C-alpha positions as CSV (number, residue, x, y, z in Angstrom):
1,X,-38.9,97.2,-95.9
2,X,-41.4,95.2,-93.7
3,X,-42.3,96.1,-90.2
4,X,-42.2,94.1,-87.0
5,X,-45.8,94.0,-87.1
6,X,-46.0,92.6,-90.3
7,X,-45.6,89.2,-92.3
8,X,-44.9,89.1,-96.1
9,X,-45.9,86.4,-98.2
10,X,-44.4,85.4,-101.6
11,X,-46.7,84.0,-104.3
12,X,-46.1,82.6,-107.8
13,X,-48.5,81.0,-110.1
14,X,-47.9,77.6,-111.9
15,X,-44.2,76.0,-111.5
16,X,-44.3,73.6,-114.2
17,X,-40.9,71.6,-113.6
18,X,-41.7,68.8,-115.8
19,X,-41.4,67.7,-119.9
20,X,-39.0,70.6,-121.0
21,X,-38.2,72.5,-118.3
22,X,-37.1,69.1,-116.6
23,X,-35.1,68.4,-119.6
24,X,-32.7,71.4,-119.1
25,X,-32.2,71.0,-115.2
26,X,-29.0,69.1,-113.8
27,X,-30.6,65.6,-114.1
28,X,-33.0,65.1,-117.0
29,X,-35.3,62.6,-116.5
30,X,-36.9,60.2,-119.2
31,X,-38.0,62.4,-122.0
32,X,-40.8,60.0,-123.5
33,X,-43.8,61.6,-123.8
34,X,-47.8,60.3,-123.5
35,X,-49.3,63.2,-124.9
36,X,-52.2,63.0,-127.2
37,X,-53.1,66.4,-127.8
38,X,-49.8,67.5,-130.2
39,X,-47.8,64.7,-132.3
40,X,-44.7,64.8,-129.7
41,X,-43.1,62.0,-128.2
42,X,-40.1,63.7,-126.8
43,X,-39.8,66.3,-123.9
44,X,-36.6,67.8,-125.5
45,X,-38.7,69.2,-128.5
46,X,-40.0,71.6,-126.6
47,X,-36.4,72.5,-125.3
48,X,-35.6,73.0,-129.3
49,X,-38.9,74.9,-129.9
50,X,-37.3,77.7,-127.2
51,X,-34.4,77.8,-128.6
52,X,-35.6,78.5,-132.2
53,X,-37.5,81.2,-130.5
54,X,-34.8,82.9,-127.9
55,X,-31.4,81.8,-129.1
56,X,-29.5,78.6,-127.2
57,X,-29.1,78.0,-124.0
58,X,-26.0,78.1,-121.8
59,X,-23.9,75.0,-121.7
60,X,-23.4,74.8,-117.8
61,X,-26.9,75.2,-116.0
62,X,-27.1,74.9,-112.1
63,X,-30.5,74.1,-110.4
64,X,-31.0,77.9,-110.4
65,X,-31.0,78.4,-113.8
66,X,-34.9,78.5,-114.5
67,X,-35.4,81.0,-111.8
68,X,-33.1,83.2,-113.7
69,X,-33.6,86.8,-112.4
70,X,-36.2,85.7,-109.6
71,X,-33.4,85.2,-107.6
72,X,-32.5,88.3,-107.0
73,X,-35.9,89.7,-106.9
74,X,-37.0,87.7,-104.5
75,X,-34.4,88.3,-102.1
76,X,-34.7,91.8,-102.9
77,X,-38.7,91.4,-101.4
78,X,-37.5,90.2,-98.7
79,X,-40.3,87.6,-97.8
80,X,-41.1,85.7,-94.8
81,X,-42.0,82.7,-96.9
82,X,-42.3,81.6,-100.2
83,X,-45.0,80.0,-101.7
84,X,-46.1,78.1,-105.2
85,X,-48.3,76.2,-106.9
86,X,-46.4,73.0,-108.2
87,X,-48.0,71.4,-111.1
88,X,-46.1,68.3,-111.5
89,X,-45.5,65.0,-110.2
90,X,-41.9,64.3,-109.0
91,X,-41.0,60.8,-109.6
92,X,-39.0,58.6,-112.1
93,X,-42.0,55.9,-112.0
94,X,-45.0,55.0,-112.4
95,X,-47.5,54.6,-115.2
96,X,-49.6,57.5,-117.4
97,X,-52.7,58.3,-115.8
98,X,-54.8,56.6,-118.5
99,X,-57.1,58.8,-120.7
100,X,-55.2,61.9,-119.5
101,X,-54.1,64.4,-122.4
102,X,-50.9,65.4,-121.1
103,X,-48.4,64.0,-118.0
104,X,-45.8,66.2,-116.3
105,X,-43.5,65.0,-114.0
106,X,-39.7,66.2,-112.6
107,X,-36.9,63.6,-112.3
108,X,-36.7,63.7,-108.2
109,X,-32.9,64.0,-108.4
110,X,-34.1,67.8,-109.7
111,X,-35.5,68.4,-106.2
112,X,-32.9,70.9,-105.3
113,X,-34.4,73.5,-107.8
114,X,-37.4,73.9,-105.0
115,X,-34.8,74.8,-102.4
116,X,-32.5,76.7,-104.5
117,X,-35.1,79.3,-104.9
118,X,-35.9,79.1,-101.2
119,X,-39.2,77.7,-101.7
120,X,-41.0,77.0,-98.5
121,X,-44.5,75.5,-99.6
122,X,-45.7,73.7,-102.7
123,X,-49.5,73.9,-103.4
124,X,-50.3,69.9,-105.0
125,X,-54.1,70.1,-105.4
126,X,-53.9,70.6,-109.1
127,X,-54.5,68.6,-112.5
128,X,-51.1,67.2,-112.6
129,X,-49.4,66.2,-109.4
130,X,-51.3,62.7,-110.0
131,X,-50.0,62.3,-113.9
132,X,-47.8,59.4,-113.0
133,X,-50.3,58.0,-110.7
134,X,-50.5,57.0,-106.9
135,X,-47.0,56.0,-107.1
136,X,-46.2,59.4,-108.7
137,X,-48.1,60.9,-105.8
138,X,-46.2,59.0,-103.4
139,X,-42.4,59.9,-104.8
140,X,-43.6,63.5,-104.7
141,X,-44.2,63.6,-101.1
142,X,-41.1,61.8,-100.3
143,X,-39.1,63.9,-102.3
144,X,-40.6,67.3,-100.9
145,X,-40.3,65.8,-97.3
146,X,-36.8,64.8,-98.0
147,X,-36.0,68.5,-99.1
148,X,-38.1,70.1,-96.2
149,X,-40.4,72.0,-97.8
150,X,-43.6,72.0,-96.6
151,X,-47.0,71.1,-98.6
152,X,-51.1,70.6,-98.6
153,X,-53.6,69.5,-100.8
154,X,-52.6,65.7,-101.5
155,X,-51.8,62.7,-99.8
156,X,-52.7,59.3,-98.8
157,X,-56.3,60.0,-97.6
158,X,-58.6,62.4,-97.7
159,X,-57.7,63.8,-94.1
160,X,-54.0,64.1,-95.1
161,X,-55.2,65.9,-98.5
162,X,-57.5,68.2,-96.6
163,X,-54.5,69.0,-94.0
164,X,-53.0,72.8,-93.9
165,X,-49.3,72.7,-93.9
166,X,-48.3,75.4,-90.6
167,X,-45.3,77.4,-91.3
168,X,-44.2,79.4,-88.2
169,X,-42.9,83.0,-88.7
170,X,-40.7,83.3,-85.6
171,X,-41.8,85.7,-83.0
172,X,-44.5,86.9,-85.6
173,X,-47.3,84.3,-85.4
174,X,-48.3,81.2,-88.0
175,X,-49.4,81.1,-91.6
176,X,-51.9,78.2,-92.2
177,X,-51.9,76.9,-95.7
178,X,-54.6,75.0,-97.5
179,X,-54.9,73.5,-100.9
180,X,-57.3,73.4,-102.8
181,X,-59.0,72.1,-106.4
182,X,-62.1,72.3,-108.2
183,X,-63.3,70.0,-110.8
184,X,-63.1,73.1,-113.3
185,X,-59.6,73.2,-113.6
186,X,-59.4,69.8,-115.0
187,X,-58.7,67.8,-111.8
188,X,-60.5,63.9,-112.8
189,X,-63.0,63.2,-110.6
190,X,-61.1,59.7,-109.6
191,X,-58.4,61.7,-108.3
192,X,-60.1,62.9,-105.2
193,X,-58.7,61.4,-102.4
194,X,-60.9,58.9,-100.9
195,X,-60.7,58.0,-96.9
196,X,-58.4,55.2,-97.3
197,X,-57.3,56.4,-101.3
198,X,-54.6,58.4,-102.4
199,X,-55.6,62.0,-104.0
200,X,-56.2,65.6,-103.9
201,X,-57.9,67.6,-102.0
202,X,-61.2,68.1,-104.8
203,X,-63.7,70.5,-103.5
204,X,-66.8,72.2,-105.3
205,X,-67.6,75.9,-104.8
206,X,-70.4,76.1,-102.4
207,X,-71.0,76.7,-98.7
208,X,-70.8,73.4,-98.4
209,X,-67.1,73.3,-99.1
210,X,-66.6,76.7,-96.9
211,X,-68.4,74.6,-93.9
212,X,-65.8,71.6,-94.6
213,X,-62.4,74.0,-95.0
214,X,-63.7,76.3,-92.2
215,X,-63.8,72.6,-89.9
216,X,-60.3,71.5,-91.4
217,X,-58.6,74.6,-90.0
218,X,-56.2,73.9,-86.7
219,X,-58.0,74.2,-83.5
220,X,-55.1,75.5,-82.2
221,X,-55.4,78.7,-84.5
222,X,-54.4,81.5,-82.7
223,X,-55.6,85.3,-82.7
224,X,-53.2,86.4,-85.0
225,X,-52.3,84.0,-87.6
226,X,-52.6,83.8,-90.8
227,X,-55.1,81.7,-93.0
228,X,-54.1,81.2,-96.9
229,X,-56.2,79.2,-99.3
230,X,-54.0,78.2,-102.7
231,X,-56.6,77.2,-105.0
232,X,-56.5,75.5,-108.2
233,X,-59.8,76.5,-110.0
234,X,-61.5,77.8,-113.3
235,X,-60.5,76.7,-117.0
236,X,-57.9,77.4,-119.3
237,X,-57.6,80.9,-121.0
238,X,-60.8,82.5,-119.8
239,X,-63.2,84.5,-117.2
240,X,-66.1,81.5,-117.0
241,X,-66.9,81.1,-113.5
242,X,-65.7,84.3,-112.2
243,X,-68.9,85.5,-110.1
244,X,-68.8,82.2,-108.9
245,X,-65.1,82.4,-107.9
246,X,-65.7,85.5,-106.5
247,X,-68.6,84.5,-103.9
248,X,-66.9,81.0,-102.8
249,X,-63.7,83.8,-101.9
250,X,-65.7,85.7,-100.3
251,X,-67.2,83.3,-98.0
252,X,-64.0,81.8,-97.2
253,X,-63.2,85.2,-96.0
254,X,-66.4,85.8,-94.4
255,X,-67.1,82.8,-92.5
256,X,-63.7,80.6,-92.7
257,X,-61.4,83.5,-91.5
258,X,-59.5,83.3,-94.4
259,X,-56.8,86.4,-95.0
260,X,-55.6,85.4,-99.0
261,X,-56.8,83.4,-101.8
262,X,-54.1,82.7,-103.6
263,X,-55.7,81.5,-107.2
264,X,-54.4,79.8,-110.3
265,X,-55.1,77.4,-112.9
266,X,-56.1,79.9,-116.2
267,X,-52.7,79.9,-117.5
268,X,-52.8,83.7,-117.4
269,X,-53.1,86.1,-115.3
270,X,-56.6,87.6,-113.8
271,X,-57.2,90.7,-111.5
272,X,-56.5,91.5,-107.8
273,X,-59.3,92.3,-105.6
274,X,-59.3,93.2,-101.8
275,X,-62.4,92.1,-99.9
276,X,-62.6,93.3,-96.6
277,X,-59.1,93.9,-96.0
278,X,-58.5,90.7,-97.6
279,X,-56.5,90.2,-100.8
280,X,-58.1,87.9,-103.5
281,X,-55.5,86.9,-106.0
282,X,-58.1,85.2,-108.9
283,X,-55.3,84.0,-111.4
284,X,-51.4,84.7,-110.8
285,X,-50.6,82.8,-114.3
286,X,-47.6,80.7,-115.4
287,X,-44.3,81.1,-113.7
288,X,-42.1,78.5,-115.0
289,X,-43.5,76.4,-118.2
290,X,-41.9,74.7,-121.3
291,X,-44.7,77.0,-123.2
292,X,-42.2,79.1,-124.4
293,X,-41.7,78.3,-127.9
294,X,-45.3,76.6,-128.6
295,X,-47.0,79.1,-131.3
296,X,-49.8,80.9,-129.4
297,X,-53.4,81.0,-131.0
298,X,-54.4,84.4,-132.2
299,X,-57.6,84.3,-130.8
300,X,-55.7,83.7,-127.0
301,X,-53.4,86.7,-127.9
302,X,-55.1,89.5,-125.9
303,X,-54.5,86.9,-122.3
304,X,-50.9,87.7,-122.8
305,X,-50.2,83.9,-121.3
306,X,-46.4,84.6,-121.9
307,X,-46.5,87.0,-119.1
308,X,-46.1,86.1,-115.3
309,X,-46.2,87.3,-111.6
310,X,-44.5,87.1,-108.7
311,X,-46.5,88.8,-105.8
312,X,-45.3,90.0,-102.4
313,X,-48.3,90.5,-100.3
314,X,-47.4,92.3,-97.1
315,X,-50.1,91.3,-94.2
316,X,-50.4,92.8,-90.7
317,X,-50.1,90.2,-87.8
318,X,-52.6,91.3,-85.5
319,X,-55.4,91.6,-88.2
320,X,-54.5,89.9,-91.4
321,X,-55.2,92.9,-93.2
322,X,-53.8,93.9,-96.4
323,X,-50.9,96.4,-95.5
324,X,-49.4,96.3,-99.1
325,X,-48.9,94.3,-102.3
326,X,-46.1,94.5,-104.8
327,X,-45.9,92.5,-108.2
328,X,-42.8,91.6,-110.2
329,X,-43.8,91.3,-113.9
330,X,-42.0,88.1,-115.9
331,X,-41.6,86.5,-118.6
332,X,-39.5,83.8,-120.0
333,X,-36.6,83.5,-122.2
334,X,-34.5,80.4,-122.8
335,X,-36.6,78.6,-120.7
336,X,-35.4,80.9,-117.4
337,X,-37.4,83.5,-115.8
338,X,-36.7,86.8,-116.9
339,X,-37.9,90.4,-115.3
340,X,-40.5,92.1,-117.7
341,X,-39.0,94.7,-120.1
342,X,-41.1,98.2,-119.6
343,X,-43.2,97.3,-122.9
344,X,-44.4,94.0,-121.2
345,X,-45.1,95.1,-117.9
346,X,-46.9,98.2,-119.1
347,X,-49.0,95.6,-120.7
348,X,-49.6,93.4,-117.5
349,X,-50.6,96.6,-115.4
350,X,-53.2,97.5,-118.6
351,X,-54.7,93.9,-118.0
352,X,-54.8,94.0,-114.1
353,X,-56.2,97.6,-114.2
354,X,-58.5,96.7,-116.7
355,X,-59.9,93.3,-114.4
356,X,-59.8,95.7,-111.5
357,X,-62.1,98.5,-112.7
358,X,-64.4,96.2,-111.3
359,X,-62.8,95.2,-108.1
360,X,-61.8,98.4,-106.9
361,X,-58.4,98.1,-107.2
362,X,-55.2,99.8,-109.7
363,X,-51.8,99.3,-110.8
364,X,-49.3,101.4,-110.2
365,X,-45.9,100.8,-112.2
366,X,-42.8,102.5,-111.3
367,X,-39.0,101.3,-111.1
368,X,-39.9,97.9,-112.8
369,X,-42.1,96.9,-110.2
370,X,-45.8,97.2,-109.9
371,X,-48.0,98.5,-107.0
372,X,-51.7,97.9,-106.0
373,X,-53.6,100.5,-104.9
374,X,-57.5,99.6,-103.7
375,X,-60.2,101.0,-102.0
376,X,-60.3,100.7,-98.0
377,X,-62.9,99.1,-96.9
């Protein structure tokens, strides 16, 4: 149970609502694809692949369908705020970004898929938000604003892209959320927001950017406010750059006053560290995608990329220090989030424990949830 002296944050990794997922929502957009990586030109193919693997979808599906059992679990956590990485453009316009292998977009008429899940904040600094150009980005911002969902990490210029969202938790303080993306996550150089040009908050993992991030925090930040950095970093399927990521995260905590690092991009779950009382989620994995029926490469089997997680972190209002952290293990069936079964939950726990050995954390499994233990101090 949450105490009055805590703020609870629910965090998910990549929520990719475009392509095949958009096709199973109540208002599917144009299914035509412009993909170079696979010889697939129709997004409904990804739906067919999921059906072949796990069976037919129900005929009647509302905006909450893709969240499945996560909706009940979210409510049970009782978090104050729900934060995701929205890895898709929300648009029916624009042209696919030239030379990019994959382009995601969701019909703006499906924006209620986010409100149905009670999403409070979307990180936009990632490698898909500009898949449909500046028009697509503009539509994404308009759709989120119209739905009353806060966002950060992309905007009409550099100042807007760097500006954090400030979310109030009545009676307990504010949560200040910045959204960043690194070149290693596949964000094209031309996507970086300029002084007068739209784009994303594209950063490097160096001391200069720590100074810039610290300067971008509001002057009105009060003692007790929680600062979250949601960061899209690193290659897909691997742990390359882990030392640089850890060093950057530690500096953000030590020098910029960040209380939680929400990492994503890798398409598989990575380890969790608690550094000076602050949680670092190095990789939250995929939460909603249309990858379900795509054959997995044998050399990637150990990543268990089909498993995702929703993290509930409880932070002390007065200090920002982590009080407790629980994880809901998830998987996808028929393009819908399901609670992972005991075997899958044990596998996810084993992955997090293997990573946690060098990070000073351990996972305990109980009643379908995973609980984090860490070395205090």
